[in-house]
C-alpha positions as CSV (number, residue, x, y, z in Angstrom):
1,X,-65.9,52.8,-78.0
2,X,-62.4,53.5,-76.6
3,X,-59.9,55.6,-78.6
4,X,-56.8,54.0,-77.0
5,X,-56.3,50.3,-76.7
6,X,-53.7,48.0,-75.3
7,X,-50.6,47.8,-77.6
8,X,-51.2,51.3,-79.1
9,X,-48.3,53.8,-79.5
10,X,-49.1,56.9,-77.5
11,X,-47.3,60.2,-76.7
12,X,-47.5,62.2,-73.5
13,X,-48.9,65.7,-74.2
14,X,-49.0,67.3,-70.8
15,X,-46.7,67.8,-67.8
16,X,-43.2,69.0,-67.4
17,X,-40.9,68.7,-70.4
18,X,-38.1,66.2,-70.5
19,X,-35.3,68.7,-69.8
20,X,-37.2,69.6,-66.6
21,X,-37.3,65.9,-65.5
22,X,-40.8,65.2,-66.9
23,X,-42.3,62.9,-69.5
24,X,-43.9,65.3,-72.0
25,X,-43.0,64.3,-75.5
26,X,-42.1,60.7,-74.7
27,X,-43.7,57.9,-76.7
28,X,-44.4,54.4,-75.6
29,X,-46.7,51.4,-76.0
30,X,-49.8,51.0,-73.8
31,X,-49.2,48.1,-71.3
32,X,-52.4,48.2,-69.4
33,X,-55.7,50.0,-69.3
34,X,-57.5,50.8,-66.0
35,X,-61.0,51.5,-67.4
36,X,-62.8,52.2,-64.2
37,X,-60.2,54.9,-63.2
38,X,-59.7,56.3,-66.7
39,X,-56.0,55.7,-66.5
40,X,-53.4,53.8,-68.6
41,X,-49.9,52.4,-68.0
42,X,-47.4,53.3,-70.7
43,X,-44.1,51.6,-71.2
44,X,-41.2,53.8,-70.2
45,X,-43.3,56.7,-68.9
46,X,-44.0,57.8,-65.3
47,X,-41.5,55.7,-63.4
48,X,-41.9,55.5,-59.7
49,X,-39.8,53.9,-57.0
50,X,-41.4,51.3,-54.7
51,X,-39.9,50.1,-51.5
52,X,-40.6,46.3,-51.2
53,X,-40.3,44.7,-47.8
54,X,-37.8,41.9,-47.4
55,X,-39.3,38.5,-47.5
56,X,-38.5,34.9,-48.3
57,X,-39.7,32.7,-51.2
58,X,-40.3,29.0,-50.8
59,X,-36.8,28.3,-52.2
60,X,-35.2,30.4,-49.4
61,X,-34.1,33.3,-51.6
62,X,-34.5,36.8,-50.1
63,X,-36.6,39.3,-52.0
64,X,-37.1,43.0,-51.4
65,X,-35.4,46.3,-51.9
66,X,-36.1,49.3,-54.1
67,X,-37.9,48.6,-57.4
68,X,-38.8,51.0,-60.2
69,X,-41.8,50.5,-62.4
70,X,-44.4,52.4,-64.5
71,X,-47.3,54.0,-62.7
72,X,-50.7,54.8,-64.4
73,X,-51.4,58.2,-65.9
74,X,-54.7,59.8,-66.8
75,X,-55.9,58.9,-70.3
76,X,-56.5,62.6,-71.2
77,X,-52.7,63.3,-70.8
78,X,-51.8,61.1,-73.8
79,X,-52.6,61.1,-77.5
80,X,-52.4,58.4,-80.1
81,X,-49.5,58.5,-82.5
82,X,-50.0,58.3,-86.3
83,X,-48.2,55.2,-87.5
84,X,-47.1,57.0,-90.8
85,X,-45.8,60.4,-89.5
86,X,-44.9,59.3,-85.9
87,X,-46.7,62.4,-84.6
88,X,-49.6,62.7,-82.2
89,X,-53.0,62.7,-83.9
90,X,-56.7,62.6,-83.4
91,X,-58.7,59.5,-84.0
92,X,-61.8,59.1,-86.1
93,X,-64.2,56.2,-86.7
94,X,-65.8,55.1,-89.9
95,X,-68.0,52.2,-90.8
96,X,-66.8,49.6,-93.2
97,X,-68.5,46.5,-94.5
98,X,-66.6,43.3,-94.1
99,X,-67.6,40.0,-95.8
100,X,-66.8,36.8,-93.8
101,X,-68.1,33.4,-94.9
102,X,-70.5,35.0,-97.3
103,X,-72.1,37.2,-94.6
104,X,-71.7,41.0,-94.8
105,X,-71.3,42.8,-91.6
106,X,-70.8,46.5,-90.8
107,X,-68.0,47.3,-88.4
108,X,-66.6,50.5,-86.9
109,X,-62.9,51.0,-87.7
110,X,-60.5,53.5,-86.2
111,X,-58.4,55.7,-88.4
112,X,-55.8,58.5,-87.8
113,X,-56.8,61.9,-88.9
114,X,-54.3,64.3,-90.5
115,X,-51.5,65.1,-88.1
116,X,-49.0,67.9,-88.0
117,X,-50.8,70.2,-90.4
118,X,-51.3,73.8,-89.5
119,X,-54.2,75.7,-91.0
C-alpha cells in the first residue's frame, strides 16, 4: 500500500536549500505518480525548461518556444505533511471497521504520526 497518493500535500526533504537555488523545504500537492519508476510530480517543485520545436496547429497558429514545467522527483526525497501542524511527518496504517448497507468491512486507513516532537 502506497504512503503517498495523488492530491497529497508533501514537502521536499533532500537536495539544496532554497537560498542555494534548490527545492528543499518547499511544499506542494502531488500531481502525478509514476509507480514503475518510483517517482512523483509535485506542483511547484523541480521546474525544468523544455525547448519545443516550432510547429503549426490545424488552425494555423504557431506553437513552440521555451516552456517550463515540473519534472518528476524520486519518492524517497519527499515526506507527507501533517494536515494539522503543516510539518513533515511519518505515516502509519491502522485497521478500522466500516459499516455500509448493514455489512461490516475492515479497511486499512492512513494516519499521520506525531510530527515535530523531539525526544
